[in-house]
N, CA, C and O atoms as a CHARMM CRD file, in Angstrom:
* protein
*
  352
    1    1 UNK  N     11.76700  18.42700  32.29800 PROA 1      0.00000
    2    1 UNK  CA    11.38600  17.88100  31.00700 PROA 1      0.00000
    3    1 UNK  C     11.40000  16.35500  31.09400 PROA 1      0.00000
    4    1 UNK  O     12.42100  15.74400  31.41100 PROA 1      0.00000
    5    2 UNK  N     10.26300  15.76600  30.80800 PROA 2      0.00000
    6    2 UNK  CA    10.13400  14.32100  30.89500 PROA 2      0.00000
    7    2 UNK  C     10.61900  13.67400  29.59800 PROA 2      0.00000
    8    2 UNK  O     10.27600  14.12200  28.50400 PROA 2      0.00000
    9    3 UNK  N     11.40500  12.63300  29.73100 PROA 3      0.00000
   10    3 UNK  CA    11.89500  11.93800  28.54200 PROA 3      0.00000
   11    3 UNK  C     10.78900  11.07200  27.96900 PROA 3      0.00000
   12    3 UNK  O     10.08600  10.38300  28.70700 PROA 3      0.00000
   13    4 UNK  N     10.63600  11.10700  26.65900 PROA 4      0.00000
   14    4 UNK  CA     9.62600  10.31600  25.94900 PROA 4      0.00000
   15    4 UNK  C     10.30600   9.50200  24.85400 PROA 4      0.00000
   16    4 UNK  O     10.29400   9.92100  23.69700 PROA 4      0.00000
   17    5 UNK  N     10.89200   8.36500  25.17600 PROA 5      0.00000
   18    5 UNK  CA    11.60400   7.59600  24.14800 PROA 5      0.00000
   19    5 UNK  C     10.68900   7.01700  23.07900 PROA 5      0.00000
   20    5 UNK  O     11.14800   6.74900  21.96900 PROA 5      0.00000
   21    6 UNK  N      9.39600   6.81300  23.38100 PROA 6      0.00000
   22    6 UNK  CA     8.49600   6.23500  22.38400 PROA 6      0.00000
   23    6 UNK  C      8.29600   7.16200  21.19500 PROA 6      0.00000
   24    6 UNK  O      8.07300   6.69700  20.07700 PROA 6      0.00000
   25    7 UNK  N      8.37500   8.46200  21.42400 PROA 7      0.00000
   26    7 UNK  CA     8.23700   9.42200  20.32300 PROA 7      0.00000
   27    7 UNK  C      9.44400   9.33700  19.40700 PROA 7      0.00000
   28    7 UNK  O      9.30400   9.29800  18.18500 PROA 7      0.00000
   29    8 UNK  N     10.63400   9.30700  20.00300 PROA 8      0.00000
   30    8 UNK  CA    11.85700   9.25900  19.20500 PROA 8      0.00000
   31    8 UNK  C     12.00800   7.92700  18.47100 PROA 8      0.00000
   32    8 UNK  O     12.49400   7.89300  17.34000 PROA 8      0.00000
   33    9 UNK  N     11.60100   6.85100  19.10000 PROA 9      0.00000
   34    9 UNK  CA    11.66900   5.54200  18.44600 PROA 9      0.00000
   35    9 UNK  C     10.71700   5.49600  17.25900 PROA 9      0.00000
   36    9 UNK  O     11.06900   4.97800  16.19900 PROA 9      0.00000
   37   10 UNK  N      9.51100   6.03600  17.43000 PROA 10     0.00000
   38   10 UNK  CA     8.54000   6.06600  16.33500 PROA 10     0.00000
   39   10 UNK  C      9.05500   6.92300  15.17900 PROA 10     0.00000
   40   10 UNK  O      8.98000   6.51100  14.02100 PROA 10     0.00000
   41   11 UNK  N      9.57300   8.10300  15.48300 PROA 11     0.00000
   42   11 UNK  CA    10.08900   8.97600  14.42600 PROA 11     0.00000
   43   11 UNK  C     11.29000   8.35100  13.72300 PROA 11     0.00000
   44   11 UNK  O     11.42400   8.47300  12.50500 PROA 11     0.00000
   45   12 UNK  N     12.16100   7.68700  14.47300 PROA 12     0.00000
   46   12 UNK  CA    13.30700   7.00100  13.87800 PROA 12     0.00000
   47   12 UNK  C     12.85100   5.93000  12.89400 PROA 12     0.00000
   48   12 UNK  O     13.39700   5.82200  11.79500 PROA 12     0.00000
   49   13 UNK  N     11.85600   5.13900  13.28200 PROA 13     0.00000
   50   13 UNK  CA    11.37000   4.06600  12.40800 PROA 13     0.00000
   51   13 UNK  C     10.70400   4.62600  11.15900 PROA 13     0.00000
   52   13 UNK  O     10.87800   4.07500  10.07200 PROA 13     0.00000
   53   14 UNK  N      9.94800   5.70200  11.29100 PROA 14     0.00000
   54   14 UNK  CA     9.29700   6.30500  10.13000 PROA 14     0.00000
   55   14 UNK  C     10.33100   6.89300   9.18100 PROA 14     0.00000
   56   14 UNK  O     10.20500   6.75000   7.96500 PROA 14     0.00000
   57   15 UNK  N     11.35100   7.55200   9.72000 PROA 15     0.00000
   58   15 UNK  CA    12.40300   8.12300   8.86500 PROA 15     0.00000
   59   15 UNK  C     13.15200   7.01500   8.13300 PROA 15     0.00000
   60   15 UNK  O     13.43900   7.14900   6.94300 PROA 15     0.00000
   61   16 UNK  N     13.47100   5.93200   8.81900 PROA 16     0.00000
   62   16 UNK  CA    14.15200   4.80200   8.18100 PROA 16     0.00000
   63   16 UNK  C     13.26700   4.17800   7.11000 PROA 16     0.00000
   64   16 UNK  O     13.76500   3.78200   6.05600 PROA 16     0.00000
   65   17 UNK  N     11.96500   4.08300   7.35900 PROA 17     0.00000
   66   17 UNK  CA    11.03600   3.53300   6.36900 PROA 17     0.00000
   67   17 UNK  C     10.97800   4.41700   5.12500 PROA 17     0.00000
   68   17 UNK  O     10.95800   3.90800   4.00500 PROA 17     0.00000
   69   18 UNK  N     10.95000   5.72300   5.31300 PROA 18     0.00000
   70   18 UNK  CA    10.92900   6.64900   4.17400 PROA 18     0.00000
   71   18 UNK  C     12.23400   6.57500   3.39300 PROA 18     0.00000
   72   18 UNK  O     12.22400   6.59400   2.16200 PROA 18     0.00000
   73   19 UNK  N     13.35000   6.49100   4.09600 PROA 19     0.00000
   74   19 UNK  CA    14.64400   6.37400   3.41300 PROA 19     0.00000
   75   19 UNK  C     14.71100   5.07200   2.62000 PROA 19     0.00000
   76   19 UNK  O     15.25500   5.05400   1.51600 PROA 19     0.00000
   77   20 UNK  N     14.17000   3.98900   3.16000 PROA 20     0.00000
   78   20 UNK  CA    14.21500   2.71200   2.44100 PROA 20     0.00000
   79   20 UNK  C     13.32200   2.71700   1.21200 PROA 20     0.00000
   80   20 UNK  O     13.56600   1.95800   0.27500 PROA 20     0.00000
   81   21 UNK  N     12.29700   3.55200   1.19500 PROA 21     0.00000
   82   21 UNK  CA    11.47900   3.69300  -0.01200 PROA 21     0.00000
   83   21 UNK  C     12.26200   4.43100  -1.09100 PROA 21     0.00000
   84   21 UNK  O     12.13400   4.12100  -2.27600 PROA 21     0.00000
   85   22 UNK  N     13.06800   5.40200  -0.68600 PROA 22     0.00000
   86   22 UNK  CA    13.81600   6.22800  -1.63600 PROA 22     0.00000
   87   22 UNK  C     15.03900   5.50000  -2.19600 PROA 22     0.00000
   88   22 UNK  O     15.40800   5.71300  -3.35100 PROA 22     0.00000
   89   23 UNK  N     15.67300   4.64100  -1.38700 PROA 23     0.00000
   90   23 UNK  CA    16.90000   3.94900  -1.79800 PROA 23     0.00000
   91   23 UNK  C     16.60400   3.02800  -2.98100 PROA 23     0.00000
   92   23 UNK  O     15.59400   2.32400  -2.97200 PROA 23     0.00000
   93   24 UNK  N     17.47400   3.02000  -4.00700 PROA 24     0.00000
   94   24 UNK  CA    17.25900   2.11200  -5.14600 PROA 24     0.00000
   95   24 UNK  C     17.36000   0.63900  -4.72400 PROA 24     0.00000
   96   24 UNK  O     17.99900   0.29500  -3.73000 PROA 24     0.00000
   97   25 UNK  N     16.70400  -0.21200  -5.52100 PROA 25     0.00000
   98   25 UNK  CA    16.62600  -1.63000  -5.16800 PROA 25     0.00000
   99   25 UNK  C     17.98000  -2.32300  -5.12500 PROA 25     0.00000
  100   25 UNK  O     18.24400  -3.10300  -4.20900 PROA 25     0.00000
  101   26 UNK  N     18.82700  -2.05600  -6.08400 PROA 26     0.00000
  102   26 UNK  CA    20.07100  -2.81600  -6.19600 PROA 26     0.00000
  103   26 UNK  C     21.23300  -2.19100  -5.43600 PROA 26     0.00000
  104   26 UNK  O     22.37300  -2.61600  -5.62400 PROA 26     0.00000
  105   27 UNK  N     20.99000  -1.21300  -4.59700 PROA 27     0.00000
  106   27 UNK  CA    22.09000  -0.55100  -3.90900 PROA 27     0.00000
  107   27 UNK  C     22.64400  -1.36400  -2.74300 PROA 27     0.00000
  108   27 UNK  O     23.77400  -1.12500  -2.31700 PROA 27     0.00000
  109   28 UNK  N     21.88600  -2.30600  -2.22300 PROA 28     0.00000
  110   28 UNK  CA    22.33800  -3.07200  -1.06200 PROA 28     0.00000
  111   28 UNK  C     22.45600  -4.55800  -1.34500 PROA 28     0.00000
  112   28 UNK  O     22.37300  -5.36100  -0.41600 PROA 28     0.00000
  113   29 UNK  N     22.64500  -4.94700  -2.58600 PROA 29     0.00000
  114   29 UNK  CA    22.75300  -6.36900  -2.90700 PROA 29     0.00000
  115   29 UNK  C     23.99600  -7.00300  -2.30700 PROA 29     0.00000
  116   29 UNK  O     23.99900  -8.20300  -2.03200 PROA 29     0.00000
  117   30 UNK  N     25.04900  -6.22700  -2.09800 PROA 30     0.00000
  118   30 UNK  CA    26.26200  -6.79500  -1.52200 PROA 30     0.00000
  119   30 UNK  C     26.07800  -7.11200  -0.03500 PROA 30     0.00000
  120   30 UNK  O     26.86400  -7.87700   0.52400 PROA 30     0.00000
  121   31 UNK  N     25.05800  -6.54200   0.61900 PROA 31     0.00000
  122   31 UNK  CA    24.79900  -6.83000   2.02900 PROA 31     0.00000
  123   31 UNK  C     23.72400  -7.90400   2.17900 PROA 31     0.00000
  124   31 UNK  O     23.93500  -8.89700   2.87600 PROA 31     0.00000
  125   32 UNK  N     22.57600  -7.71200   1.53300 PROA 32     0.00000
  126   32 UNK  CA    21.41900  -8.58100   1.73800 PROA 32     0.00000
  127   32 UNK  C     21.29200  -9.68400   0.70100 PROA 32     0.00000
  128   32 UNK  O     20.48900 -10.59800   0.88800 PROA 32     0.00000
  129   33 UNK  N     22.05100  -9.63500  -0.37800 PROA 33     0.00000
  130   33 UNK  CA    21.87300 -10.58700  -1.45800 PROA 33     0.00000
  131   33 UNK  C     20.81200 -10.10100  -2.41700 PROA 33     0.00000
  132   33 UNK  O     20.36800  -8.95600  -2.33500 PROA 33     0.00000
  133   34 UNK  N     20.40500 -10.96400  -3.32400 PROA 34     0.00000
  134   34 UNK  CA    19.44200 -10.54400  -4.33300 PROA 34     0.00000
  135   34 UNK  C     17.99400 -10.66400  -3.87500 PROA 34     0.00000
  136   34 UNK  O     17.09600 -10.17400  -4.55900 PROA 34     0.00000
  137   35 UNK  N     17.74400 -11.30200  -2.73400 PROA 35     0.00000
  138   35 UNK  CA    16.37200 -11.55100  -2.32800 PROA 35     0.00000
  139   35 UNK  C     15.71200 -10.42400  -1.56000 PROA 35     0.00000
  140   35 UNK  O     14.57000 -10.07100  -1.85200 PROA 35     0.00000
  141   36 UNK  N     16.40000  -9.85200  -0.58800 PROA 36     0.00000
  142   36 UNK  CA    15.77500  -8.90400   0.32300 PROA 36     0.00000
  143   36 UNK  C     16.10000  -7.47400  -0.09300 PROA 36     0.00000
  144   36 UNK  O     17.26800  -7.08800  -0.15400 PROA 36     0.00000
  145   37 UNK  N     15.08000  -6.70300  -0.37400 PROA 37     0.00000
  146   37 UNK  CA    15.23300  -5.30400  -0.76800 PROA 37     0.00000
  147   37 UNK  C     15.24400  -4.42800   0.48800 PROA 37     0.00000
  148   37 UNK  O     14.84200  -4.88000   1.56100 PROA 37     0.00000
  149   38 UNK  N     15.70300  -3.17400   0.35900 PROA 38     0.00000
  150   38 UNK  CA    15.74200  -2.30700   1.55300 PROA 38     0.00000
  151   38 UNK  C     14.37300  -2.10400   2.20600 PROA 38     0.00000
  152   38 UNK  O     14.27100  -2.10200   3.43300 PROA 38     0.00000
  153   39 UNK  N     13.32600  -1.93600   1.40300 PROA 39     0.00000
  154   39 UNK  CA    11.98900  -1.74800   1.97000 PROA 39     0.00000
  155   39 UNK  C     11.51000  -3.01500   2.67400 PROA 39     0.00000
  156   39 UNK  O     10.86500  -2.94100   3.72000 PROA 39     0.00000
  157   40 UNK  N     11.82200  -4.16600   2.10500 PROA 40     0.00000
  158   40 UNK  CA    11.44300  -5.42300   2.74900 PROA 40     0.00000
  159   40 UNK  C     12.17300  -5.63300   4.06200 PROA 40     0.00000
  160   40 UNK  O     11.58000  -6.07900   5.04400 PROA 40     0.00000
  161   41 UNK  N     13.46400  -5.31200   4.08200 PROA 41     0.00000
  162   41 UNK  CA    14.24000  -5.45200   5.31600 PROA 41     0.00000
  163   41 UNK  C     13.71200  -4.53000   6.40200 PROA 41     0.00000
  164   41 UNK  O     13.57100  -4.93100   7.55800 PROA 41     0.00000
  165   42 UNK  N     13.42200  -3.29300   6.02100 PROA 42     0.00000
  166   42 UNK  CA    12.95300  -2.33200   7.03200 PROA 42     0.00000
  167   42 UNK  C     11.57400  -2.68900   7.54200 PROA 42     0.00000
  168   42 UNK  O     11.32900  -2.66200   8.74800 PROA 42     0.00000
  169   43 UNK  N     10.66400  -3.02400   6.63000 PROA 43     0.00000
  170   43 UNK  CA     9.30000  -3.29400   7.08000 PROA 43     0.00000
  171   43 UNK  C      9.16500  -4.66800   7.73300 PROA 43     0.00000
  172   43 UNK  O      8.21900  -4.90000   8.48400 PROA 43     0.00000
  173   44 UNK  N     10.08800  -5.57300   7.46100 PROA 44     0.00000
  174   44 UNK  CA    10.00100  -6.91700   8.03800 PROA 44     0.00000
  175   44 UNK  C     10.74300  -7.03600   9.36600 PROA 44     0.00000
  176   44 UNK  O     10.31000  -7.77600  10.24900 PROA 44     0.00000
  177   45 UNK  N     11.85700  -6.31400   9.51700 PROA 45     0.00000
  178   45 UNK  CA    12.67200  -6.45700  10.71900 PROA 45     0.00000
  179   45 UNK  C     12.75500  -5.19300  11.56800 PROA 45     0.00000
  180   45 UNK  O     12.43200  -5.23200  12.75500 PROA 45     0.00000
  181   46 UNK  N     13.17800  -4.07800  10.98800 PROA 46     0.00000
  182   46 UNK  CA    13.46600  -2.89100  11.79100 PROA 46     0.00000
  183   46 UNK  C     12.21700  -2.23800  12.37300 PROA 46     0.00000
  184   46 UNK  O     12.18900  -1.91100  13.55900 PROA 46     0.00000
  185   47 UNK  N     11.18700  -2.04400  11.55600 PROA 47     0.00000
  186   47 UNK  CA     9.97200  -1.38100  12.05700 PROA 47     0.00000
  187   47 UNK  C      9.26100  -2.19100  13.14400 PROA 47     0.00000
  188   47 UNK  O      8.84000  -1.60200  14.13900 PROA 47     0.00000
  189   48 UNK  N      9.10600  -3.51500  13.00400 PROA 48     0.00000
  190   48 UNK  CA     8.48800  -4.25000  14.12200 PROA 48     0.00000
  191   48 UNK  C      9.30700  -4.21800  15.41400 PROA 48     0.00000
  192   48 UNK  O      8.74000  -4.15100  16.50500 PROA 48     0.00000
  193   49 UNK  N     10.63000  -4.26400  15.29600 PROA 49     0.00000
  194   49 UNK  CA    11.45800  -4.18900  16.50300 PROA 49     0.00000
  195   49 UNK  C     11.29500  -2.83100  17.16900 PROA 49     0.00000
  196   49 UNK  O     11.13000  -2.74600  18.38600 PROA 49     0.00000
  197   50 UNK  N     11.34100  -1.76200  16.36600 PROA 50     0.00000
  198   50 UNK  CA    11.13000  -0.41800  16.92200 PROA 50     0.00000
  199   50 UNK  C      9.71500  -0.27600  17.47000 PROA 50     0.00000
  200   50 UNK  O      9.51300   0.38800  18.48600 PROA 50     0.00000
  201   51 UNK  N      8.73700  -0.88800  16.81700 PROA 51     0.00000
  202   51 UNK  CA     7.36000  -0.82000  17.28700 PROA 51     0.00000
  203   51 UNK  C      7.16300  -1.51500  18.62000 PROA 51     0.00000
  204   51 UNK  O      6.43300  -1.01800  19.47900 PROA 51     0.00000
  205   52 UNK  N      7.80100  -2.65000  18.80000 PROA 52     0.00000
  206   52 UNK  CA     7.68400  -3.37100  20.07200 PROA 52     0.00000
  207   52 UNK  C      8.34400  -2.58300  21.20100 PROA 52     0.00000
  208   52 UNK  O      7.77800  -2.44900  22.28600 PROA 52     0.00000
  209   53 UNK  N      9.54000  -2.06700  20.94300 PROA 53     0.00000
  210   53 UNK  CA    10.23500  -1.28000  21.96800 PROA 53     0.00000
  211   53 UNK  C      9.45400  -0.00700  22.28200 PROA 53     0.00000
  212   53 UNK  O      9.30900   0.36000  23.44800 PROA 53     0.00000
  213   54 UNK  N      8.94800   0.66900  21.24300 PROA 54     0.00000
  214   54 UNK  CA     8.15900   1.87700  21.46100 PROA 54     0.00000
  215   54 UNK  C      6.85700   1.59900  22.18400 PROA 54     0.00000
  216   54 UNK  O      6.40600   2.42200  22.98100 PROA 54     0.00000
  217   55 UNK  N      6.23900   0.44300  21.91800 PROA 55     0.00000
  218   55 UNK  CA     4.99900   0.08300  22.61500 PROA 55     0.00000
  219   55 UNK  C      5.24200  -0.14300  24.10300 PROA 55     0.00000
  220   55 UNK  O      4.41600   0.22700  24.93800 PROA 55     0.00000
  221   56 UNK  N      6.36400  -0.74400  24.42400 PROA 56     0.00000
  222   56 UNK  CA     6.69300  -0.96100  25.83900 PROA 56     0.00000
  223   56 UNK  C      6.84600   0.37400  26.55900 PROA 56     0.00000
  224   56 UNK  O      6.31900   0.55700  27.65700 PROA 56     0.00000
  225   57 UNK  N      7.57000   1.31000  25.93700 PROA 57     0.00000
  226   57 UNK  CA     7.72700   2.62500  26.55200 PROA 57     0.00000
  227   57 UNK  C      6.40900   3.39400  26.59200 PROA 57     0.00000
  228   57 UNK  O      6.16800   4.15400  27.53000 PROA 57     0.00000
  229   58 UNK  N      5.55300   3.20800  25.58800 PROA 58     0.00000
  230   58 UNK  CA     4.25900   3.89300  25.56200 PROA 58     0.00000
  231   58 UNK  C      3.35500   3.41400  26.68600 PROA 58     0.00000
  232   58 UNK  O      2.67000   4.21800  27.31900 PROA 58     0.00000
  233   59 UNK  N      3.34700   2.11900  26.93700 PROA 59     0.00000
  234   59 UNK  CA     2.54600   1.58700  28.04300 PROA 59     0.00000
  235   59 UNK  C      3.10700   2.07800  29.37200 PROA 59     0.00000
  236   59 UNK  O      2.35700   2.42000  30.28700 PROA 59     0.00000
  237   60 UNK  N      4.42700   2.11100  29.46600 PROA 60     0.00000
  238   60 UNK  CA     5.06700   2.56300  30.70100 PROA 60     0.00000
  239   60 UNK  C      4.73500   4.02500  30.99100 PROA 60     0.00000
  240   60 UNK  O      4.49200   4.38800  32.14200 PROA 60     0.00000
  241   61 UNK  N      4.72400   4.87400  29.94500 PROA 61     0.00000
  242   61 UNK  CA     4.45800   6.30200  30.12300 PROA 61     0.00000
  243   61 UNK  C      2.99100   6.66900  29.93900 PROA 61     0.00000
  244   61 UNK  O      2.63800   7.84400  30.02600 PROA 61     0.00000
  245   62 UNK  N      2.13600   5.68900  29.68700 PROA 62     0.00000
  246   62 UNK  CA     0.69100   5.88300  29.48800 PROA 62     0.00000
  247   62 UNK  C      0.39500   6.85400  28.34900 PROA 62     0.00000
  248   62 UNK  O     -0.48100   7.71000  28.46500 PROA 62     0.00000
  249   63 UNK  N      1.12700   6.71500  27.25700 PROA 63     0.00000
  250   63 UNK  CA     0.91300   7.53200  26.06200 PROA 63     0.00000
  251   63 UNK  C      0.24200   6.63400  25.02200 PROA 63     0.00000
  252   63 UNK  O      0.91700   5.93700  24.26500 PROA 63     0.00000
  253   64 UNK  N     -1.09300   6.65500  24.99300 PROA 64     0.00000
  254   64 UNK  CA    -1.84500   5.68800  24.20400 PROA 64     0.00000
  255   64 UNK  C     -1.89500   6.02700  22.72200 PROA 64     0.00000
  256   64 UNK  O     -2.14000   5.14400  21.89900 PROA 64     0.00000
  257   65 UNK  N     -1.67000   7.28000  22.36700 PROA 65     0.00000
  258   65 UNK  CA    -1.61600   7.64200  20.94500 PROA 65     0.00000
  259   65 UNK  C     -0.39600   6.99800  20.30000 PROA 65     0.00000
  260   65 UNK  O     -0.49600   6.40100  19.22800 PROA 65     0.00000
  261   66 UNK  N      0.74300   7.11700  20.94900 PROA 66     0.00000
  262   66 UNK  CA     1.94600   6.50300  20.39700 PROA 66     0.00000
  263   66 UNK  C      1.94400   4.98900  20.57700 PROA 66     0.00000
  264   66 UNK  O      2.65200   4.28700  19.85500 PROA 66     0.00000
  265   67 UNK  N      1.17700   4.48000  21.50900 PROA 67     0.00000
  266   67 UNK  CA     0.99600   3.02700  21.59200 PROA 67     0.00000
  267   67 UNK  C      0.31500   2.52300  20.33100 PROA 67     0.00000
  268   67 UNK  O      0.73500   1.52200  19.75000 PROA 67     0.00000
  269   68 UNK  N     -0.73500   3.21200  19.90800 PROA 68     0.00000
  270   68 UNK  CA    -1.43400   2.83900  18.67700 PROA 68     0.00000
  271   68 UNK  C     -0.51300   2.97100  17.46100 PROA 68     0.00000
  272   68 UNK  O     -0.49300   2.08800  16.60300 PROA 68     0.00000
  273   69 UNK  N      0.24700   4.06600  17.38400 PROA 69     0.00000
  274   69 UNK  CA     1.14900   4.26900  16.24700 PROA 69     0.00000
  275   69 UNK  C      2.27000   3.23100  16.22600 PROA 69     0.00000
  276   69 UNK  O      2.67100   2.77600  15.15500 PROA 69     0.00000
  277   70 UNK  N      2.77400   2.85700  17.39000 PROA 70     0.00000
  278   70 UNK  CA     3.81500   1.83300  17.43800 PROA 70     0.00000
  279   70 UNK  C      3.26200   0.45400  17.10300 PROA 70     0.00000
  280   70 UNK  O      3.98000  -0.37500  16.54300 PROA 70     0.00000
  281   71 UNK  N      2.01400   0.19500  17.43200 PROA 71     0.00000
  282   71 UNK  CA     1.39500  -1.06600  17.01600 PROA 71     0.00000
  283   71 UNK  C      1.24300  -1.09400  15.49900 PROA 71     0.00000
  284   71 UNK  O      1.40100  -2.14600  14.88000 PROA 71     0.00000
  285   72 UNK  N      0.93800   0.05300  14.89700 PROA 72     0.00000
  286   72 UNK  CA     0.90300   0.11600  13.43200 PROA 72     0.00000
  287   72 UNK  C      2.27800  -0.15600  12.83300 PROA 72     0.00000
  288   72 UNK  O      2.37800  -0.74400  11.75600 PROA 72     0.00000
  289   73 UNK  N      3.34000   0.26700  13.52000 PROA 73     0.00000
  290   73 UNK  CA     4.69800  -0.03400  13.04800 PROA 73     0.00000
  291   73 UNK  C      4.96800  -1.53600  13.05600 PROA 73     0.00000
  292   73 UNK  O      5.67100  -2.04500  12.18300 PROA 73     0.00000
  293   74 UNK  N      4.42100  -2.23800  14.02500 PROA 74     0.00000
  294   74 UNK  CA     4.62200  -3.68700  14.09700 PROA 74     0.00000
  295   74 UNK  C      4.04900  -4.36300  12.85400 PROA 74     0.00000
  296   74 UNK  O      4.61800  -5.33200  12.35200 PROA 74     0.00000
  297   75 UNK  N      2.92500  -3.85200  12.36200 PROA 75     0.00000
  298   75 UNK  CA     2.27100  -4.43100  11.18500 PROA 75     0.00000
  299   75 UNK  C      2.63000  -3.70200   9.89700 PROA 75     0.00000
  300   75 UNK  O      1.88000  -3.77300   8.92400 PROA 75     0.00000
  301   76 UNK  N      3.75400  -3.00600   9.87000 PROA 76     0.00000
  302   76 UNK  CA     4.12200  -2.21000   8.68800 PROA 76     0.00000
  303   76 UNK  C      4.39000  -3.08100   7.45500 PROA 76     0.00000
  304   76 UNK  O      4.17800  -2.63100   6.33000 PROA 76     0.00000
  305   77 UNK  N      4.85000  -4.31100   7.65000 PROA 77     0.00000
  306   77 UNK  CA     5.09400  -5.18600   6.50600 PROA 77     0.00000
  307   77 UNK  C      3.80400  -5.46900   5.75100 PROA 77     0.00000
  308   77 UNK  O      3.78100  -5.46300   4.52000 PROA 77     0.00000
  309   78 UNK  N      2.74100  -5.71400   6.48800 PROA 78     0.00000
  310   78 UNK  CA     1.46100  -6.00500   5.85100 PROA 78     0.00000
  311   78 UNK  C      0.89200  -4.77200   5.15300 PROA 78     0.00000
  312   78 UNK  O      0.27900  -4.87700   4.09000 PROA 78     0.00000
  313   79 UNK  N      1.10000  -3.60800   5.75700 PROA 79     0.00000
  314   79 UNK  CA     0.62100  -2.37900   5.12000 PROA 79     0.00000
  315   79 UNK  C      1.38500  -2.07500   3.83600 PROA 79     0.00000
  316   79 UNK  O      0.79100  -1.62700   2.85500 PROA 79     0.00000
  317   80 UNK  N      2.70300  -2.31500   3.83400 PROA 80     0.00000
  318   80 UNK  CA     3.46700  -2.08300   2.60700 PROA 80     0.00000
  319   80 UNK  C      3.07000  -3.08000   1.52400 PROA 80     0.00000
  320   80 UNK  O      3.06300  -2.73300   0.34300 PROA 80     0.00000
  321   81 UNK  N      2.74100  -4.31100   1.90600 PROA 81     0.00000
  322   81 UNK  CA     2.25100  -5.27600   0.91700 PROA 81     0.00000
  323   81 UNK  C      0.92000  -4.85100   0.33500 PROA 81     0.00000
  324   81 UNK  O      0.71800  -4.94000  -0.87600 PROA 81     0.00000
  325   82 UNK  N      0.01200  -4.39300   1.17100 PROA 82     0.00000
  326   82 UNK  CA    -1.30000  -3.95000   0.68900 PROA 82     0.00000
  327   82 UNK  C     -1.14800  -2.76900  -0.25300 PROA 82     0.00000
  328   82 UNK  O     -1.77800  -2.73300  -1.30900 PROA 82     0.00000
  329   83 UNK  N     -0.32300  -1.80700   0.11600 PROA 83     0.00000
  330   83 UNK  CA    -0.10800  -0.63600  -0.74500 PROA 83     0.00000
  331   83 UNK  C      0.56700  -1.04900  -2.04200 PROA 83     0.00000
  332   83 UNK  O      0.22800  -0.53500  -3.10800 PROA 83     0.00000
  333   84 UNK  N      1.52600  -1.97500  -1.96300 PROA 84     0.00000
  334   84 UNK  CA     2.20200  -2.44300  -3.16900 PROA 84     0.00000
  335   84 UNK  C      1.27100  -3.14500  -4.13300 PROA 84     0.00000
  336   84 UNK  O      1.37100  -2.95400  -5.34500 PROA 84     0.00000
  337   85 UNK  N      0.36400  -3.95800  -3.60900 PROA 85     0.00000
  338   85 UNK  CA    -0.58900  -4.64700  -4.48000 PROA 85     0.00000
  339   85 UNK  C     -1.63600  -3.70200  -5.03700 PROA 85     0.00000
  340   85 UNK  O     -2.15500  -3.92800  -6.13100 PROA 85     0.00000
  341   86 UNK  N     -1.95400  -2.64700  -4.30300 PROA 86     0.00000
  342   86 UNK  CA    -2.91800  -1.67000  -4.82000 PROA 86     0.00000
  343   86 UNK  C     -2.31000  -0.83600  -5.94500 PROA 86     0.00000
  344   86 UNK  O     -3.02200  -0.41100  -6.85500 PROA 86     0.00000
  345   87 UNK  N     -1.00100  -0.60000  -5.88700 PROA 87     0.00000
  346   87 UNK  CA    -0.33900   0.19900  -6.92500 PROA 87     0.00000
  347   87 UNK  C     -0.20000  -0.60400  -8.20800 PROA 87     0.00000
  348   87 UNK  O     -0.44000  -0.08000  -9.29500 PROA 87     0.00000
  349   88 UNK  N      0.18800  -1.88500  -8.09200 PROA 88     0.00000
  350   88 UNK  CA     0.42300  -2.68600  -9.29400 PROA 88     0.00000
  351   88 UNK  C     -0.79900  -3.40800  -9.68400 PROA 88     0.00000
  352   88 UNK  O     -0.79600  -4.13700 -10.67600 PROA 88     0.00000
């Protein structure tokens, strides 16, 4: 069985992104302060870091589908902004 860390990294980032959408806004003010919300923290820091690491493993294992998906994770902040502006 060949190890595929890019799959697990991608799934981890997506699960964290979904959890940050569900978490209420004011639940983490004691950690991040009043400026950064959980969705902003995840889409600005965690998802791009996971996307870069997953992209490296995807190139190494020649898995181009997950390379594309991990590149989308890198730009997740911009996608959440676009979706947010379309909703409001």
